[in-house]
C-alpha positions as CSV (number, residue, x, y, z in Angstrom):
1,M,125.2,-68.9,17.7
2,V,127.8,-71.5,17.5
3,K,127.9,-74.3,14.6
4,I,129.3,-77.6,14.9
5,A,129.3,-78.3,11.3
6,N,125.6,-78.2,10.4
7,I,124.7,-78.1,14.1
8,E,123.4,-74.8,15.4
9,L,123.8,-74.1,18.8
10,P,123.0,-71.1,20.8
11,D,125.8,-68.5,21.7
12,F,127.8,-69.7,24.3
13,P,126.0,-73.2,24.6
14,L,126.5,-75.2,27.7
15,L,127.3,-79.0,27.2
16,L,126.9,-82.1,29.4
17,A,130.1,-83.7,29.7
18,P,130.1,-87.4,28.8
19,M,130.3,-89.6,32.4
20,E,130.8,-93.1,32.6
21,D,127.9,-94.5,34.5
22,V,126.5,-91.2,34.9
23,S,125.5,-89.6,31.4
24,D,122.6,-92.0,30.4
25,P,119.3,-91.2,28.7
26,P,117.5,-90.8,32.3
27,F,120.4,-88.5,33.5
28,R,120.3,-86.6,30.1
29,A,116.7,-86.1,30.0
30,V,116.8,-84.2,33.1
31,C,119.6,-82.2,32.1
32,K,118.1,-81.2,28.8
33,K,114.7,-80.1,30.5
34,H,117.2,-77.9,32.9
35,G,118.8,-76.1,30.0
36,A,121.9,-78.1,28.7
37,D,122.2,-77.3,25.1
38,L,124.4,-80.5,23.6
39,M,124.7,-83.7,25.4
40,Y,127.1,-86.6,25.0
41,T,126.3,-90.3,25.9
42,E,128.6,-92.2,28.5
43,F,131.8,-93.1,26.2
44,I,131.5,-96.5,24.7
45,S,134.4,-99.0,24.2
46,S,135.0,-99.5,20.2
47,E,136.1,-103.1,20.9
48,G,132.9,-103.6,23.1
49,L,130.6,-102.3,20.5
50,I,132.3,-104.4,17.9
51,R,132.0,-107.4,19.9
52,D,128.5,-106.3,20.1
53,A,128.6,-106.8,24.2
54,I,125.1,-106.0,25.5
55,K,126.3,-102.8,27.7
56,S,127.9,-101.2,25.3
57,R,124.9,-101.5,22.5
58,Q,122.7,-100.1,25.1
59,K,124.7,-97.2,25.5
60,L,123.6,-96.5,22.0
61,D,119.9,-95.4,22.9
62,I,119.4,-91.9,22.1
63,F,116.1,-90.1,21.9
64,E,114.5,-87.4,19.6
65,E,113.8,-85.1,22.6
66,E,117.5,-84.9,23.9
67,R,119.0,-83.6,20.3
68,P,121.4,-82.7,19.6
69,V,123.2,-85.2,21.2
70,G,126.7,-86.7,20.4
71,I,127.9,-90.7,20.9
72,Q,131.3,-90.9,22.4
73,I,133.7,-93.4,21.9
74,F,137.2,-94.6,22.9
75,G,139.6,-97.0,21.5
76,G,143.3,-97.3,20.4
77,D,142.9,-99.3,17.2
78,E,142.2,-97.5,13.9
79,E,140.1,-100.3,12.4
80,A,138.2,-100.7,15.7
81,L,137.6,-97.1,16.3
82,S,136.5,-96.4,12.7
83,L,134.2,-99.6,12.5
84,S,132.4,-98.3,15.9
85,A,132.4,-94.7,14.4
86,K,130.1,-96.5,11.6
87,I,127.9,-98.5,13.9
88,C,127.1,-95.7,16.3
89,E,126.2,-93.7,12.9
90,T,123.5,-96.1,12.2
91,V,121.4,-95.0,15.2
92,N,121.8,-91.2,13.8
93,P,123.5,-89.2,16.5
94,D,124.0,-85.6,15.8
95,L,127.7,-86.0,15.9
96,I,130.7,-88.9,17.1
97,D,132.9,-87.8,19.6
98,I,136.0,-89.3,20.3
99,N,137.5,-89.3,24.0
100,F,141.2,-88.9,24.3
101,G,141.2,-87.4,27.6
102,C,139.7,-90.3,30.0
103,P,142.5,-90.7,32.7
104,V,141.0,-94.0,34.3
105,K,143.7,-97.0,34.3
106,K,141.4,-99.6,32.6
107,V,141.1,-97.4,29.7
108,V,144.6,-96.3,29.4
109,C,146.2,-99.5,29.7
110,K,144.5,-100.4,26.3
111,G,146.0,-97.4,24.9
112,A,142.9,-95.4,24.8
113,G,141.8,-92.4,26.2
114,A,144.3,-89.9,27.9
115,A,147.1,-92.7,26.8
116,I,147.1,-91.3,23.2
117,L,148.4,-87.9,24.5
118,K,151.6,-89.5,24.6
119,D,151.3,-90.2,21.0
120,I,150.0,-87.3,18.7
121,D,150.8,-89.0,15.5
122,G,148.8,-91.8,16.7
123,M,146.0,-89.5,17.9
124,V,145.5,-88.1,14.4
125,R,145.9,-91.4,12.6
126,L,142.8,-92.5,15.1
127,T,141.0,-89.3,14.5
128,K,141.5,-89.3,10.8
129,A,140.0,-93.2,10.2
130,C,137.0,-91.7,12.0
131,V,136.6,-88.6,10.0
132,N,136.9,-90.6,6.8
133,A,134.7,-93.5,8.0
134,V,131.4,-91.6,8.7
135,S,129.4,-88.4,7.4
136,K,128.5,-87.0,10.8
137,P,130.7,-84.4,12.2
138,V,133.4,-85.9,14.2
139,T,134.3,-84.0,17.2
140,V,137.1,-84.8,20.2
141,K,137.4,-84.4,23.9
142,T,141.1,-84.5,25.2
143,R,143.4,-82.8,28.2
144,L,146.1,-80.5,28.0
145,G,148.8,-83.3,27.5
146,W,149.8,-86.5,29.5
147,D,151.7,-84.6,32.2
148,E,153.3,-81.2,33.1
149,S,156.3,-81.4,30.8
150,S,154.1,-82.5,27.8
151,K,151.1,-80.1,27.5
152,N,150.9,-80.4,23.7
153,I,147.2,-79.1,23.1
154,E,148.1,-76.4,21.0
155,E,149.9,-78.9,18.5
156,V,147.1,-81.4,18.9
157,A,144.2,-78.8,18.3
158,E,146.0,-77.6,15.1
159,R,146.5,-80.8,13.5
160,L,143.2,-82.3,14.4
161,Q,141.4,-79.5,12.9
162,D,143.5,-80.0,9.9
163,I,142.4,-83.6,9.4
164,G,138.4,-82.3,9.9
165,I,137.5,-82.4,13.5
166,A,134.3,-80.1,13.8
167,A,134.9,-79.1,17.3
168,L,137.1,-79.7,20.3
169,S,136.6,-79.8,24.3
170,I,139.4,-79.4,26.2
171,H,139.6,-80.4,30.0
172,G,142.1,-78.2,31.4
173,R,144.2,-80.8,33.4
174,T,146.8,-83.6,32.4
175,R,146.4,-87.2,32.6
176,A,148.7,-87.3,35.7
177,Q,146.6,-84.8,37.6
178,M,143.4,-87.0,37.1
179,Y,140.9,-84.9,38.7
180,K,143.2,-83.3,41.5
181,G,144.3,-79.6,41.9
182,D,142.9,-76.8,39.5
183,A,141.9,-76.8,36.3
184,D,144.3,-74.6,33.8
185,W,142.2,-72.8,31.5
186,T,145.0,-70.5,30.0
187,L,145.9,-73.2,27.5
188,I,142.4,-73.6,26.6
189,A,142.6,-69.9,25.8
190,K,145.9,-70.1,23.8
191,V,144.0,-72.6,21.3
192,K,140.7,-70.5,21.2
193,N,142.8,-67.6,20.2
194,N,145.3,-69.0,18.0
195,P,144.3,-67.5,14.6
196,R,144.6,-70.8,12.9
197,I,141.6,-72.5,14.6
198,T,138.4,-71.7,13.2
199,I,136.6,-74.5,15.2
200,P,134.7,-73.8,18.3
201,I,136.7,-74.4,21.5
202,F,134.9,-75.7,24.4
203,G,136.5,-75.5,28.0
204,N,136.0,-78.0,30.7
205,G,136.8,-78.4,34.4
206,D,135.7,-77.0,37.5
207,I,133.0,-75.1,36.5
208,D,130.6,-75.2,39.5
209,S,128.7,-72.1,39.6
210,P,127.1,-69.3,37.5
211,Q,129.7,-66.8,38.9
212,K,132.5,-69.3,37.6
213,A,130.7,-69.8,34.3
214,L,130.5,-66.3,33.5
215,E,134.1,-65.5,35.1
216,Y,135.5,-68.1,32.8
217,K,133.5,-67.3,29.6
218,N,134.9,-63.3,29.8
219,R,138.6,-64.3,30.9
220,Y,139.0,-67.2,28.5
221,G,137.1,-66.4,25.4
222,V,135.8,-70.3,24.7
223,D,132.9,-70.7,22.6
224,G,131.0,-72.4,25.2
225,I,131.7,-74.6,28.2
226,M,131.1,-78.2,29.1
227,I,129.9,-78.9,32.6
228,G,130.3,-82.6,34.2
229,R,130.6,-83.2,37.8
230,A,128.6,-80.0,38.8
231,A,125.3,-81.6,37.1
232,I,125.3,-84.8,39.2
233,G,122.1,-84.5,41.4
234,H,121.9,-81.0,40.3
235,P,120.8,-80.5,36.7
236,F,119.7,-77.2,37.9
237,I,123.2,-75.8,37.1
238,F,122.5,-75.3,33.6
239,E,119.5,-72.7,33.9
240,E,121.3,-71.5,36.8
241,V,124.1,-70.2,34.5
242,K,121.9,-68.9,31.8
243,H,119.8,-66.9,34.3
244,Y,123.0,-65.5,35.4
245,F,124.4,-64.5,32.1
246,A,121.0,-62.9,31.2
247,T,120.3,-61.3,34.3
248,G,123.4,-60.9,36.4
249,E,121.1,-62.2,39.2
250,I,121.6,-65.5,41.2
251,L,118.7,-67.7,40.6
252,A,117.1,-69.0,43.9
253,A,118.4,-72.4,45.2
254,P,115.9,-75.0,44.3
255,S,113.6,-76.2,47.2
256,I,114.0,-79.4,48.6
257,E,110.8,-80.3,47.1
258,Q,112.2,-79.4,43.5
259,K,115.2,-81.6,44.2
260,V,113.0,-84.3,45.1
261,D,110.6,-83.8,42.3
262,V,113.5,-83.9,39.6
263,A,114.9,-87.0,41.4
264,I,111.5,-88.8,41.0
265,E,111.6,-87.8,37.5
266,H,115.1,-88.9,37.0
267,L,113.9,-92.2,39.0
268,T,111.0,-92.6,36.5
269,N,113.0,-92.2,33.5
270,S,115.1,-94.9,34.5
271,I,112.5,-97.6,34.9
272,K,111.2,-96.6,31.8
273,W,114.3,-97.0,30.0
274,K,115.7,-100.1,32.2
275,G,112.8,-101.7,33.7
276,E,111.9,-101.5,37.2
277,K,114.3,-103.6,39.0
278,L,117.5,-102.2,37.3
279,G,116.0,-98.9,36.8
280,I,115.9,-98.8,40.7
281,L,119.4,-100.6,41.1
282,E,121.0,-97.8,38.8
283,M,119.4,-94.8,40.4
284,R,121.0,-95.5,43.6
285,R,124.5,-93.9,43.0
286,H,122.3,-90.5,42.2
287,Y,120.8,-90.0,45.7
288,S,123.5,-88.8,47.5
289,N,123.9,-85.9,45.1
290,Y,120.1,-85.1,44.9
291,L,119.6,-85.0,48.8
292,K,122.9,-83.3,49.5
293,G,122.5,-80.7,52.3
294,I,119.3,-82.0,53.7
295,S,119.4,-82.1,57.5
296,H,119.2,-85.6,58.9
297,V,118.4,-87.3,55.9
298,K,120.9,-90.0,55.9
299,E,118.7,-92.7,57.8
300,I,115.8,-92.4,55.0
301,K,118.7,-92.3,52.2
302,N,119.8,-95.4,53.6
303,K,116.5,-96.7,53.4
304,I,115.8,-95.8,49.9
305,V,119.0,-97.2,48.4
306,S,118.3,-100.2,50.1
307,S,114.8,-100.8,48.9
308,L,113.8,-102.6,45.6
309,E,110.4,-101.6,46.2
310,L,109.3,-98.4,43.9
311,Q,106.4,-97.9,46.1
312,E,108.3,-97.4,49.2
313,I,110.9,-95.5,47.7
314,L,108.5,-93.0,46.7
315,E,106.9,-92.8,49.9
316,L,110.4,-92.1,51.6
317,L,111.3,-89.4,49.1
318,D,107.9,-87.9,50.0
319,V,109.0,-87.9,53.6
320,V,112.1,-86.1,52.5
321,K,110.1,-83.5,51.0
322,G,109.2,-82.4,54.6
323,M,112.5,-82.1,55.9
324,E,114.8,-78.9,56.3
325,L,118.1,-77.9,54.8
326,A,121.3,-78.1,57.0
């Protein structure tokens, strides 16, 4: 068993990474159903939350059936970040996670996300402000460092543990790498194997198959892995990894019918959460991934993503079920 403060997770848990415009409640629901052990909301701007921005507030929606779930926040101001942590606590998540890893320019420009990697003292101050502000466990997700010459994750891990974080998730790239090149897990392993570190350490980056999940589990000794992009349009990845861990066998790939059924479930969740029009619109970004690998699907997919009629979309998806893999 792995414990984050008082949250009990199974041995070697599989975490769904927080992803902007992806890991909303409809998506989390299908990932939970297919084996994700711990999930996070999309990251939420502390300033947006304090301003009561509608989009930010909506990201606070969590549901009992998806627990345990953490709300992820980002920001570069101590007062704003700690206040947003308090706001998050009012909706009773299982934990609050701080994003110190997002590499995108609009976040970094505000001195948030991966920008903090250039200022460890600032990172410590921001984290301590949150830990002191709430009674829920506070965790952190970050990267190895700002660039190749400043991979400071070992120092970061010790200092953040010392001020009270309950777990640390590490993406094996620097901010300079963005999402390019291979993730380097050797430094993640160094953090995990540091005798001073007692909190759970989760590795993130490039896990896209059950074989790689097991290889990295054995090679780097982390407490669990966080899966992001590989779950988009393929929430089956979690049960595939667990099946491989348990049996050493590769689970049969989902059939086209299974893939379409999960896409329909995801669409249904989306409509239930946001209403029919917005639910249909927000689902559009997911179809390419769900329908990947299906022969001659492009024309039907284009019709699906341009339709606003639920019945028409369902009929088109039904047609896809009779198609073949490429």
